[in-house]
N, C-alpha and C positions, 0 to 999 in steps of 0.2 A: 568595744563595739563602736563603730563609726556611724553617726547619724548625719544624713545629708538632706538638704533642701535647696534645690537650685545650685548655686555656686558656693553656698555656705555649708560648713560642716562642723560638727562637734564630736568629741570623743567621750564616751561614757565608759568609765572603768569602775569595777567593783571588786572589793576584797572581802571574801566571805565564803560561805559554803557553795558547792556546785549548784548551779541553777540552769533550768531550761527557760529560755527567754522567748516570749511570744509578744505579738502586738495586735491591737485591734483598732480600726478606724472609729472615730467619734465624729458624727456629723455635727456641723455648726448650724444651729437653728436661730441664733440671735443675729438679727440683721445688722446690728452695730459692730459685731465681731467679724463678720464675713469679709469686709473689705481689708481687714488686717491679717486675719488668720486663713482666709480661703474657705473652701467648702468643708474641710475636715481637719482634724488633728489626730494624732495617734496616741494610744495608751500603751505603755510598755508594761508587761506583766512578767514578774520574776517568780517562777515556780521552784521552790527549794527542793532539791532531789531527796535529801534526807533531813526533814525538819527536826529541830531541836528546841528545847525550852530555854536554852542558854546560848550565849554567844552574841556576836554582832556582825553586821554587814555594813561596810562603808562604801559610799558612792562618791565619785568625783567626776565633774564635767569640765572639760578643757577644750581649747581650740587646738587643732593639729599643728 
């Protein structure tokens, strides 16, 4: 998954079970954070298709 903001981007990769990925905006209400983060940030939500009580999921974030 490639995440972009303006001219910058990151690659989020994960190794694990099949997931449905969704996101939701989170409004920034702290006046001290707004100048740096803007009006909102996004929360990524990973819904595991077939949940299990064992195993692992690894995430890596890199630049393209």
